[in-house]
C-alpha positions as CSV (number, residue, x, y, z in Angstrom):
1,M,0.0,0.0,0.0
2,S,1.4,3.4,-0.9
3,F,1.8,6.3,1.5
4,A,-1.1,8.2,-0.2
5,Q,-3.4,5.2,0.4
6,A,-2.3,4.7,4.0
7,Q,-2.6,8.4,5.0
8,P,-6.4,8.5,5.4
9,T,-6.3,5.6,7.8
10,V,-3.7,7.4,10.0
11,E,-6.0,10.5,10.0
12,K,-9.2,8.6,10.6
13,T,-8.0,6.7,13.7
14,P,-7.8,9.7,16.1
15,Y,-11.2,10.9,14.7
16,L,-12.8,7.6,15.5
17,R,-11.2,7.4,19.0
18,R,-12.4,10.9,19.8
19,T,-15.9,10.3,18.5
20,A,-16.0,7.2,20.8
21,L,-14.8,9.3,23.7
22,V,-17.6,11.8,23.3
23,G,-20.1,9.1,22.8
24,L,-18.9,7.3,26.0
25,A,-19.2,10.5,28.0
26,A,-22.6,11.2,26.7
27,A,-23.8,7.7,27.5
28,L,-22.5,7.9,31.1
29,V,-24.3,11.2,31.6
30,M,-27.5,9.8,30.2
31,A,-27.2,6.6,32.3
32,V,-26.9,8.6,35.5
33,A,-29.8,10.9,34.4
34,V,-32.1,7.9,33.8
35,A,-31.0,6.0,36.9
36,A,-30.9,8.8,39.4
37,G,-32.6,11.8,37.8
38,V,-31.9,14.6,35.4
39,R,-30.3,16.8,38.1
40,F,-27.7,14.2,38.9
41,G,-26.9,13.7,35.2
42,M,-26.4,17.4,34.9
43,L,-24.0,17.4,37.8
44,L,-21.9,14.6,36.2
45,L,-21.8,16.7,33.1
46,I,-20.7,19.7,35.1
47,G,-18.0,17.6,36.7
48,L,-16.8,16.4,33.2
49,G,-16.6,20.1,32.2
50,F,-14.5,20.9,35.2
51,G,-12.1,18.0,34.4
52,I,-11.9,19.1,30.8
53,A,-11.3,22.7,31.7
54,L,-8.7,22.0,34.4
55,E,-6.7,19.5,32.4
56,G,-7.3,20.8,28.9
57,L,-6.6,24.5,29.7
58,R,-4.0,23.7,32.4
59,F,-5.9,25.6,35.1
60,G,-4.9,24.7,38.6
61,F,-4.1,25.8,42.1
62,A,-0.9,24.1,43.5
63,G,1.2,24.7,40.4
64,P,0.5,28.5,40.1
65,W,1.1,28.9,43.8
66,R,4.5,27.1,43.4
67,A,5.3,29.3,40.4
68,L,4.6,32.4,42.5
69,I,6.7,31.3,45.4
70,L,9.7,30.2,43.3
71,R,9.7,32.6,40.4
72,R,7.2,35.4,41.2
73,E,5.1,34.3,38.2
74,V,1.6,35.5,39.0
75,A,-0.5,34.8,35.9
76,G,-1.9,31.5,37.3
77,V,-2.9,33.0,40.6
78,L,-4.4,36.1,38.8
79,A,-6.6,33.6,36.8
80,Q,-7.8,32.1,40.1
81,L,-8.7,35.5,41.5
82,L,-10.5,36.3,38.2
83,A,-12.6,33.1,38.3
84,I,-13.4,33.7,42.0
85,G,-14.5,37.3,41.2
86,I,-16.8,36.2,38.4
87,V,-18.5,33.6,40.6
88,A,-18.8,36.1,43.4
89,L,-20.6,38.6,41.1
90,V,-23.4,36.0,40.6
91,A,-23.2,33.8,43.8
92,I,-23.3,36.4,46.5
93,P,-26.4,38.2,45.2
94,L,-28.0,34.9,44.3
95,L,-27.5,33.5,47.8
96,S,-29.0,36.7,49.3
97,A,-32.0,36.4,47.1
98,Q,-32.5,32.6,47.5
99,D,-31.7,32.4,51.2
100,G,-32.6,28.9,52.4
101,V,-32.9,27.5,48.9
102,L,-29.2,27.8,48.0
103,I,-26.4,27.5,50.6
104,G,-22.9,29.0,50.5
105,A,-19.5,27.5,51.5
106,H,-19.8,29.2,54.9
107,A,-17.7,27.9,57.7
108,P,-16.3,29.1,61.0
109,V,-12.7,30.2,61.7
110,G,-11.0,28.3,64.5
111,W,-7.7,26.8,65.6
112,A,-8.4,23.5,63.8
113,M,-9.4,25.3,60.6
114,L,-6.3,27.5,60.6
115,G,-3.9,24.6,61.4
116,G,-5.7,22.4,58.9
117,A,-5.2,25.0,56.1
118,F,-1.5,25.3,56.9
119,V,-0.9,21.6,56.8
120,F,-2.9,21.3,53.6
121,G,-0.7,23.9,52.0
122,I,2.4,21.9,52.9
123,A,1.0,18.6,51.7
124,M,-0.4,19.8,48.4
125,Q,3.0,21.0,47.3
126,V,4.5,17.6,48.2
127,V,2.2,15.9,45.7
128,L,1.9,19.0,43.4
129,G,-1.9,18.9,43.5
130,C,-4.7,20.3,45.6
131,G,-8.1,18.6,45.9
132,S,-9.2,19.1,42.3
133,G,-5.6,18.8,41.2
134,T,-5.2,15.3,42.7
135,L,-8.4,14.3,40.9
136,V,-7.1,15.7,37.6
137,N,-3.7,14.1,38.0
138,A,-5.3,10.7,38.9
139,G,-7.7,11.0,35.9
140,S,-4.9,11.7,33.5
141,G,-2.9,8.7,34.7
142,N,-0.2,10.5,36.8
143,P,1.2,7.9,39.1
144,V,1.7,10.4,42.0
145,G,-1.9,11.5,41.7
146,L,-3.1,7.9,41.5
147,L,-1.2,7.0,44.7
148,A,-2.2,10.1,46.6
149,L,-6.0,9.9,45.8
150,P,-7.0,6.9,47.9
151,F,-5.0,8.2,50.9
152,F,-6.7,11.6,50.4
153,A,-10.0,9.9,50.7
154,I,-9.0,7.9,53.8
155,G,-7.7,11.1,55.4
156,S,-10.9,13.0,54.6
157,F,-12.9,10.2,56.3
158,A,-10.6,10.1,59.3
159,G,-10.7,13.9,59.6
160,A,-14.5,13.9,59.6
161,F,-14.5,11.2,62.2
162,H,-12.5,13.4,64.6
163,L,-13.9,16.7,63.4
164,F,-15.9,17.7,66.5
165,W,-13.0,17.0,68.8
166,W,-10.9,19.4,66.9
167,T,-13.5,22.1,66.6
168,D,-14.1,22.0,70.4
169,L,-10.6,23.5,70.7
170,G,-12.0,26.8,69.8
171,T,-14.1,28.1,66.9
172,L,-15.8,31.4,66.1
173,A,-19.2,31.7,64.5
174,P,-19.1,31.9,60.7
175,V,-18.7,35.4,59.3
176,V,-20.5,35.9,55.9
177,L,-20.0,38.9,53.6
178,S,-23.5,39.1,52.1
179,G,-25.6,41.5,50.0
180,T,-24.3,44.4,48.0
181,S,-21.8,45.5,50.7
182,G,-20.5,41.9,51.0
183,L,-20.0,41.7,47.3
184,G,-18.2,45.0,47.3
185,V,-15.8,44.0,50.1
186,T,-15.1,40.6,48.4
187,L,-14.3,42.2,45.0
188,A,-12.2,44.9,46.7
189,L,-10.2,42.3,48.6
190,L,-9.7,40.3,45.4
191,A,-8.5,43.4,43.6
192,A,-6.2,44.3,46.4
193,V,-4.5,40.9,46.2
194,A,-4.2,41.2,42.4
195,V,-2.6,44.6,42.8
196,V,0.0,43.2,45.3
197,L,0.7,40.3,42.9
198,L,1.2,42.7,40.0
199,I,3.6,44.8,42.0
200,I,5.8,41.9,43.0
201,A,5.6,40.0,39.8
202,E,8.2,39.2,37.2
203,P,7.3,41.5,34.3
204,G,6.7,38.7,31.9
205,S,4.0,37.1,34.0
206,R,1.7,40.1,34.5
207,R,-0.4,39.4,31.5
208,L,-2.8,36.5,31.4
209,P,-2.5,34.4,28.2
210,G,-5.7,33.7,26.3
211,R,-5.7,30.1,27.7
212,L,-6.0,31.4,31.3
213,W,-8.7,33.9,30.4
214,L,-10.7,31.1,28.8
215,A,-10.0,28.7,31.7
216,A,-11.0,31.2,34.3
217,I,-14.3,32.0,32.6
218,A,-15.0,28.3,31.9
219,V,-14.3,27.3,35.5
220,A,-16.4,30.2,36.8
221,V,-19.4,29.3,34.6
222,L,-19.2,25.7,35.7
223,A,-19.0,26.7,39.3
224,I,-22.1,28.9,39.0
225,G,-23.9,26.0,37.3
226,N,-22.9,23.7,40.1
227,L,-24.3,26.2,42.7
228,V,-27.6,26.4,40.8
229,V,-28.0,22.7,40.0
230,A,-26.6,21.2,43.3
231,G,-28.0,24.0,45.5
232,Q,-24.5,24.3,47.0
233,P,-21.1,25.5,45.8
234,W,-18.4,23.4,44.2
235,G,-16.6,21.1,46.6
236,V,-14.3,18.1,46.6
237,V,-13.4,16.9,50.1
238,Y,-16.8,15.6,51.3
239,G,-17.2,13.3,48.4
240,L,-13.8,11.7,48.9
241,G,-14.5,11.1,52.6
242,L,-17.8,9.6,51.8
243,W,-16.2,7.1,49.5
244,A,-13.9,6.0,52.2
245,A,-16.7,5.9,54.8
246,K,-18.8,3.7,52.5
247,G,-15.8,1.4,52.2
248,A,-15.4,1.3,55.9
249,V,-19.1,0.4,56.4
250,A,-18.8,-2.3,53.7
251,V,-16.1,-4.1,55.7
252,G,-18.1,-3.9,58.9
253,A,-16.8,-0.7,60.6
254,D,-19.2,0.9,63.1
255,L,-19.3,4.7,62.6
256,S,-21.8,5.4,65.4
257,G,-19.0,6.7,67.5
258,S,-18.4,9.6,65.1
259,G,-20.7,12.6,65.6
260,F,-20.1,13.6,62.0
261,W,-20.8,10.3,60.3
262,S,-23.7,9.4,62.6
263,A,-25.5,12.7,61.9
264,D,-28.8,12.1,60.1
265,A,-27.8,13.7,56.8
266,N,-24.5,11.9,56.6
267,A,-25.9,8.5,57.8
268,L,-28.5,8.8,55.1
269,R,-25.8,9.4,52.4
270,L,-23.9,6.4,53.6
271,G,-26.9,4.2,52.7
272,E,-27.5,5.8,49.3
273,S,-25.8,5.6,45.9
274,I,-22.8,7.8,45.3
275,F,-24.6,8.8,42.1
276,T,-27.1,10.8,44.2
277,D,-24.3,12.6,46.1
278,V,-23.6,15.9,44.4
279,T,-19.9,16.2,45.4
280,S,-19.2,12.6,44.4
281,L,-20.7,13.2,41.0
282,T,-18.6,16.2,40.2
283,N,-15.5,14.4,41.6
284,I,-16.2,11.5,39.3
285,G,-16.7,13.9,36.5
286,I,-13.4,15.7,37.1
287,I,-11.5,12.3,37.0
288,G,-13.4,11.3,33.8
289,G,-13.0,14.7,32.1
290,A,-9.2,14.7,32.8
291,G,-9.0,11.2,31.4
292,L,-10.9,12.2,28.3
293,V,-8.5,15.1,27.6
294,A,-5.4,12.8,28.2
295,V,-6.7,10.2,25.8
296,W,-7.9,12.8,23.3
297,R,-4.5,14.4,23.1
298,V,-2.2,11.4,22.8
299,G,-4.3,8.3,22.7
300,G,-3.5,7.2,26.2
301,L,-2.9,8.2,29.8
302,S,0.3,9.7,31.1
303,A,1.2,6.7,33.3
304,Q,5.0,6.8,33.0
305,L,6.4,6.0,36.4
306,P,8.8,8.7,37.6
307,R,12.1,7.6,39.0
308,L,11.8,8.6,42.6
309,P,13.5,7.2,45.8
310,A,11.5,5.2,48.2
311,R,11.2,8.1,50.7
312,A,9.5,10.2,48.0
313,W,6.7,7.6,47.5
314,I,6.3,7.3,51.2
315,A,6.0,11.1,51.4
316,V,3.3,11.0,48.7
317,I,1.3,8.5,50.8
318,V,1.7,10.6,54.0
319,A,0.9,13.8,52.2
320,G,-2.1,12.4,50.5
321,F,-3.5,11.3,53.9
322,L,-2.7,14.7,55.5
323,M,-4.4,16.5,52.6
324,G,-7.6,14.7,53.3
325,Y,-7.4,14.9,57.1
326,S,-6.4,18.6,57.2
327,S,-8.8,19.8,54.5
328,R,-11.7,18.3,56.5
329,L,-10.6,20.2,59.6
330,A,-10.2,23.3,57.5
331,F,-13.7,22.9,56.0
332,G,-12.4,22.5,52.5
333,C,-9.5,22.5,50.1
334,N,-8.5,25.0,47.4
335,V,-11.9,24.4,45.9
336,G,-14.4,24.2,48.8
337,A,-12.6,26.7,51.1
338,F,-10.6,29.0,49.0
339,F,-12.5,29.2,45.7
340,S,-16.1,28.5,46.9
341,G,-15.6,30.0,50.3
342,I,-14.4,33.4,49.0
343,S,-16.8,33.5,46.1
344,T,-19.8,32.9,48.4
345,G,-18.7,35.5,50.9
346,S,-17.2,33.4,53.7
347,L,-14.5,35.0,55.8
348,H,-13.0,31.6,56.4
349,G,-12.1,31.4,52.8
350,W,-9.7,34.3,53.2
351,A,-8.3,32.9,56.4
352,W,-7.8,29.6,54.6
353,F,-6.0,31.3,51.8
354,V,-3.5,33.0,54.0
355,M,-2.7,29.9,56.1
356,A,-2.6,27.5,53.1
357,F,-0.2,29.8,51.2
358,L,2.1,30.0,54.2
359,G,2.0,26.2,54.3
360,A,2.7,26.1,50.6
361,V,5.9,28.1,51.1
362,V,7.1,25.4,53.6
363,G,6.0,22.6,51.2
364,V,7.9,24.0,48.3
365,R,11.1,24.1,50.4
366,L,10.4,20.6,51.8
367,R,10.3,18.8,48.4
368,P,14.1,18.4,47.8
369,A,14.6,16.8,51.3
370,L,11.9,14.3,50.4
371,G,13.6,13.2,47.2
372,L,11.1,15.0,45.0
373,E,12.8,16.8,42.2
374,A,11.8,20.5,41.8
375,R,9.1,21.1,39.3
376,S,7.3,24.2,38.1
């Protein structure tokens, strides 16, 4: 067969693969919609959108924080602030108008919350992925993400089991920036942080490339959609803890000793399908969406095993567990606390941001000692 004859087959193969991927995603969404309801099918679709946007447009949290700490590159963090601001413009007025119908990511500030955010910041730099980043990395076949994810889930379950003990150490009532004034304060704080970043930035990183503009808008639109459809903001941590809790129950564990898991709402979810849990659905969608992008790009997952010493793999396991445990104490990760907390007017989101960033500085410096080569 000549080259001219063979060429159409070479071109057709990726087209067929990509068509099959789109068909598979659509079939999964339809299956969930039929089995659990249209609302839950929509949430899986939103989750797939998150995964596609995060992986396809390379929008993340841990990586841009690292770039800021090491090289004063601010574009990635500016994109995060832009996305948060867009969501806030819609979410804060919507929550005020739909009080009791929609809920925000509002949580108290306390010793456990502050300490949890700090530890999370350290751990997320060890694995180079936050809550959503770990899901994306696992979905795209990254071995570090695949190893960290189950321990993240176990840590989230354990943190929830002990949550009330930690919050009893001292917690303030939630402070919510609501209404027009709350929106104004939120946008002013976001702008102030952006100005500081622009002042300290390396000149070449001050402008957002088109990719990050598109990513910020896409993530914001999906987050707003999540709020409207789910009735609550985008989150990650609860769903992962629920998976581990279901596994514990399946092997005969008694969770009645945990005030968190024995609470009526959580006990009910333990007995229901994960396809009716809103956070689980978007988590599954993120994993699937990232996997779709990886296969779409190169025809396979990026599963090449990095050459790391044993202590580095042990560090990933420990960090994965600590990410789950600490994020539960901190009432969320980069998504549930930082992104959704700030965008729905919760003061704890700002406190989380400060403490987690301080932790990230420590985590970045810790990587070489753990045998993890520096990465941007």
